[in-house]
C-alpha positions in Angstrom: 38.7 30.2 30.0 39.3 31.7 33.5 36.6 31.1 36.2 36.4 34.9 36.5 34.5 34.9 33.3 31.8 32.8 35.0 31.3 35.5 37.6 30.9 38.1 34.8 28.4 35.8 33.0 26.4 35.4 36.2 26.3 39.1 36.6 25.2 39.6 33.0 22.5 37.0 33.5 21.0 39.0 36.4 21.3 42.2 34.4 19.6 40.7 31.3 16.8 39.2 33.4 15.8 42.5 35.1 16.2 44.5 31.8 13.7 42.4 29.8 11.4 40.9 32.4 9.4 44.1 32.9 7.9 43.7 29.4 6.1 40.6 30.5 5.0 42.0 33.9 3.5 45.3 32.8 -0.2 44.0 33.2 0.5 42.7 36.7 2.2 45.9 37.8 -0.5 48.0 36.3 -3.3 46.1 38.1 -1.5 46.0 41.4 -0.5 49.8 41.5 -3.7 51.0 39.9 -2.3 52.4 36.7 -2.7 51.7 33.0 -0.4 49.4 30.9 0.8 52.3 28.7 1.7 54.2 31.9 3.4 51.2 33.3 5.5 51.1 30.1 7.4 54.0 31.6 9.1 51.4 33.8 10.9 50.1 30.7 11.9 53.6 29.7 13.1 54.4 33.3 15.6 51.4 33.1 16.9 52.4 29.7 17.3 56.0 30.9 19.3 54.8 33.9 21.6 52.9 31.5 22.1 56.0 29.3 22.8 58.2 32.3 24.8 55.7 34.4 27.2 54.4 31.7 29.3 57.6 31.3 28.6 59.0 34.8 29.6 55.9 36.9 32.4 55.0 34.6 33.9 58.5 35.0 33.5 58.5 38.8 35.1 55.0 39.0 38.0 55.6 36.6 40.6 55.4 39.4 38.9 52.6 41.4 40.5 49.1 41.1 38.5 47.1 38.5 37.4 44.2 40.8 36.2 46.6 43.5 34.4 48.6 40.8 32.6 45.6 39.5 31.4 44.6 43.0 30.2 48.1 43.7 28.3 48.3 40.5 26.5 45.0 41.3 25.8 46.3 44.7 23.9 49.3 43.2 22.1 46.9 40.8 21.1 44.7 43.8 19.8 47.7 45.8 17.9 49.0 42.8 16.1 45.7 42.4 15.4 45.4 46.1 14.0 48.9 46.1 11.8 47.9 43.1 10.5 44.9 45.0 9.6 47.0 48.0 8.3 50.1 46.3 4.9 51.0 47.7 3.9 53.4 44.9 4.4 53.6 41.1 6.6 56.7 41.4 9.0 54.9 43.8 9.0 51.8 41.5 10.1 54.1 38.6 12.9 55.4 40.8 13.9 51.8 41.7 14.0 50.9 38.0 16.1 53.9 37.2 18.5 53.0 40.0 18.8 49.4 38.8 19.6 50.6 35.3 22.4 53.0 36.3 25.2 50.4 36.7 24.2 48.4 33.6 26.4 50.2 31.0 29.3 50.8 33.4 29.3 47.2 34.4 29.5 45.9 30.8 32.1 48.6 30.0 34.4 47.7 32.9 33.5 44.0 32.6 34.5 43.9 28.9 37.9 45.5 29.7 38.4 43.0 32.6 37.4 40.0 30.4 39.9 41.1 27.7 42.7 41.4 30.3 42.1 37.9 31.7 43.1 36.1 28.5 46.0 36.0 26.2 46.3 38.1 23.0 44.1 36.8 20.2 41.3 35.6 22.5 39.9 38.8 23.9 36.8 38.8 21.8 36.0 35.2 23.0 36.3 36.4 26.6 34.0 39.3 26.0 31.5 37.1 24.2 31.6 34.7 27.1 30.5 37.5 29.4 27.7 38.4 27.0 26.5 34.7 27.0 24.9 35.5 30.4 22.8 38.1 28.8 21.6 35.8 26.0 20.9 32.9 28.4 18.8 35.3 30.5 16.5 35.6 27.4 16.1 31.8 27.2 15.8 30.9 30.9 15.8 34.0 33.1 13.1 36.1 31.6 10.5 33.4 31.0 11.1 31.9 34.4 11.0 35.3 36.1 7.8 36.2 34.2 6.1 33.0 35.2 7.2 33.6 38.8 5.8 37.1 38.8 2.5 35.9 37.3 2.2 33.2 40.0 3.5 34.9 43.1 3.3 38.6 42.2 5.7 40.9 40.4 7.5 41.8 43.6 8.7 38.2 44.0 10.5 38.6 40.6 12.6 41.5 41.7 13.4 39.8 45.0 14.8 36.9 43.1 16.8 39.2 40.8 18.2 40.9 43.9 19.2 37.5 45.2 21.0 36.8 41.9 22.8 40.1 42.4 24.1 39.0 45.8 25.3 35.7 44.2 27.0 37.7 41.5 28.7 40.0 44.0 30.0 36.9 45.9 31.3 35.3 42.6 33.0 38.5 41.5 34.7 38.9 44.9 35.8 35.3 45.0 36.8 34.6 41.3 37.9 37.9 39.8 41.7 38.6 40.4 42.8 42.0 41.7 43.2 44.3 38.7 44.3 47.8 39.5 42.9 50.8 37.6 45.3 52.3 35.1 46.9 55.2 36.9 47.4 57.0 33.6 43.7 56.9 32.9 41.7 59.7 34.2 38.5 61.4 33.2 40.2 63.7 30.7 42.0 60.9 29.0 38.8 58.8 28.8 36.9 61.7 27.3 39.6 62.3 24.7 39.5 58.6 23.7 35.7 58.8 23.5 36.0 61.7 21.1 38.1 59.7 18.6 36.5 59.6 15.2 36.5 55.9 14.9 35.0 55.5 18.4 32.2 57.8 17.5 31.5 56.0 14.2 31.5 52.8 16.1 28.9 54.1 18.5 26.8 55.4 15.6 27.0 51.9 14.0 25.6 50.5 17.2 22.7 52.9 17.3 21.6 52.3 13.7 22.5 48.6 13.4 21.0 47.4 16.7 17.9 49.7 16.2 17.1 47.4 13.3 16.7 44.5 15.7 14.6 46.3 18.2 12.3 47.8 15.5 11.2 44.1 15.0 11.8 42.6 18.5 9.5 45.2 20.1 6.6 44.1 18.1 7.5 40.4 17.6 4.7 39.1 19.8 2.1 41.0 17.9 3.4 39.9 14.6 3.3 36.3 15.7 -0.3 36.5 16.8 -1.7 38.9 14.3 0.1 37.7 11.1 1.6 34.3 11.7 -1.4 33.0 13.6 0.1 31.7 16.8 -1.9 31.7 20.0 -0.8 34.1 22.8 0.3 31.2 24.9 2.9 30.4 22.2 4.6 33.8 22.5 7.1 32.7 25.3 8.2 29.9 23.0 8.8 32.3 20.2 10.8 34.6 22.5 12.8 31.6 23.8 13.7 30.7 20.2 14.9 34.3 19.7 17.1 33.9 22.8 18.5 30.6 21.4 19.4 32.5 18.3 21.1 35.2 20.4 23.1 32.5 22.2 24.2 30.9 18.9 25.3 34.3 17.6 27.2 35.0 20.8 29.1 31.7 20.6 30.1 32.4 17.0 30.9 36.1 17.6 34.0 35.5 19.7 36.1 33.3 17.4 35.0 35.3 14.3 35.8 38.6 15.9 39.2 37.5 17.1 40.0 36.4 13.6 38.6 39.3 11.6 36.7 42.1 13.4 35.6 44.3 10.6 34.6 41.6 8.1 32.6 40.0 11.0 30.8 43.3 11.6 30.1 43.9 7.9 28.9 40.4 7.3 26.6 40.4 10.4 25.0 43.7 9.5 24.5 42.7 5.9 23.0 39.4 7.0 20.7 41.2 9.4 19.4 43.6 6.7 18.7 40.6 4.5 17.0 38.4 7.1 14.8 41.2 8.3 13.7 41.8 4.7 13.0 38.1 4.4 10.9 38.1 7.6 8.4 40.4 5.9 7.5 37.4 3.8 8.3 34.4 6.0 6.1 35.8 8.8 3.1 34.5 6.9 4.1 30.8 7.4 4.5 29.3 10.9 7.6 27.1 10.4 9.4 29.7 8.3 8.6 32.4 10.8 10.1 30.4 13.6 13.2 29.6 11.7 13.6 33.3 10.7 13.2 34.4 14.4 16.2 32.1 15.3 18.3 33.5 12.5 17.4 37.1 13.4 18.5 36.5 17.0 21.8 34.9 15.8 22.9 37.5 13.2 21.6 40.3 15.4 23.7 39.3 18.4 26.7 38.4 16.2 27.1 42.2 15.8 27.5 42.9 19.6 31.0 41.5 20.2 32.7 43.2 17.1 31.0 46.5 18.0 32.2 46.3 21.6 35.7 45.2 20.6 35.9 47.9 17.9 35.3 50.8 20.3 37.6 49.3 22.9 40.4 48.8 20.3 40.0 52.3 18.9 40.1 53.8 22.4 42.7 51.4 23.7 44.6 53.9 25.8 41.3 54.5 27.8 38.8 51.9 26.7 36.4 51.7 29.7 34.3 54.8 29.0 34.1 53.9 25.3 33.0 50.4 26.1 30.4 51.7 28.6 29.1 54.3 26.2 28.5 51.5 23.7 26.0 50.1 26.1 24.3 53.5 26.1 24.3 53.3 22.4 22.6 49.8 22.5 19.8 51.2 24.7 19.4 54.3 22.4 19.0 51.7 19.7 16.4 49.9 21.7 14.3 53.0 22.2 14.9 54.4 18.7 14.1 51.1 17.0 10.9 50.6 18.9 9.9 54.2 18.2 10.5 54.0 14.4 8.9 50.6 14.2 5.9 52.1 16.0 5.7 54.9 13.5 5.4 52.4 10.7 2.5 50.7 12.5 0.8 54.0 13.3 1.0 54.9 9.7 -1.1 51.9 8.8 1.6 50.0 6.9 0.7 46.7 8.5 2.1 44.5 11.3 5.1 43.3 9.3 6.2 46.8 8.3 8.7 47.0 11.2 10.7 44.3 9.5 11.4 46.5 6.5 12.1 49.5 8.8 14.5 47.3 10.7 16.2 46.2 7.4 16.7 49.9 6.4 18.2 50.7 9.8 20.5 47.7 9.6 21.6 48.8 6.2 22.3 52.3 7.5 24.4 50.7 10.3 26.4 48.8 7.6 26.9 52.0 5.6 28.4 53.8 8.7 30.6 50.8 9.4 31.9 50.7 5.8 32.6 54.4 5.9 34.5 54.0 9.2 36.5 51.1 7.7 37.5 53.1 4.6 38.5 56.1 6.8 40.5 53.8 9.1 42.3 52.3 6.1 43.1 55.7 4.9 44.4 56.9 8.3 46.6 53.8 8.8 50.1 53.7 7.4 50.0 50.5 5.3 53.8 50.1 5.6 53.3 49.2 9.3 51.0 46.2 8.7 51.9 43.0 7.0 49.3 40.4 6.2 50.5 36.8 6.6 48.1 33.8 6.5 45.2 35.7 8.0 47.4 37.2 10.8 49.0 40.6 11.0 52.2 41.9 12.6 53.7 45.3 13.1 56.7 46.1 10.9 59.8 44.6 12.5 61.5 47.9 12.6 58.9 49.3 15.0 57.9 46.2 17.0 54.5 47.9 17.7 51.6 45.6 18.4 48.5 45.7 16.2 45.1 45.8 17.9 42.8 42.9 17.2 40.4 45.4 15.6 42.9 46.2 12.9 43.6 42.6 11.9 43.2 41.7 8.2 41.1 38.6 7.5 
């Protein structure tokens, strides 16, 4: 794998750390700035809002900028946003800093996924994209717990100063390791928007919203489930979250090779497995060892969906994939917010602490249903005479010589 993927993974590590660390620092921020914990929760929403806004906006504005320069610029905005958060004297300015830090998130992963795919030969693109996302999963194992502990010991501002330093390291790594990659001169905002309007791209984004919402319906309330139902002490919660992160990493490692071999079957299988394991968690949450094992599996099958979803929208918008890939990150964050909201509705209705697991299973099943419909429509749209299956590989009909995207491979 090219060293440039390491630079992308370092950047993803920093982004993942700042995205999730706020959940553990809310009490510290609330105490320091004289506000309540629920009000401080707006800092999580501000970041997610920045992702949703920034993904299409910054991607569109940078459509003609060379890819390497675009990545460095996006990390510069990320670094400034975290530095502004560290120095914010008031809660309102901290909200603004979080919004600014979130703006480049989706655009970075959108551009980064396209760059990662260009760095490797045909048939290994999904592995390259999954390698970049490994930085995000490792952030949940190492970055978030360490940054949370740092914030608790030295103040929450120290956490954002460290994340800003990671941003500077990432900028240097991108500038040094990523080769020059010019923007596609044929790709402008109009072409990107047309690609984004493709039916398969829209169905892919909808699959992301429903499928990943199933994960966050549970993850958002995982700590409470572990203490209220399973019987773990509050001090054990970081260990539980680290196990979830380990599962995410295992899923990311498996996602690349599986997606390169057979994209849609990997997507179908991961969503089906997610629905089943979330249903099982409703029962295994009662037993400590079973609950811990299930948490790892949820992280693994949940993150197994990310690479095929990202590759799907990139393949279906292959003439202008950057905006579609960035918009998929917005879809992930909509899933984050929507899953937490629907899971909270179940709790507010008095259905019990494990009720979000069943809500999540239903959402994952809905995501699977959308994915299956998209697959059937795609098969109907495709001219079967152009694709020949041979030993798990496919090739375009020799009379045309047209390449077949990885997302259309049969396997």
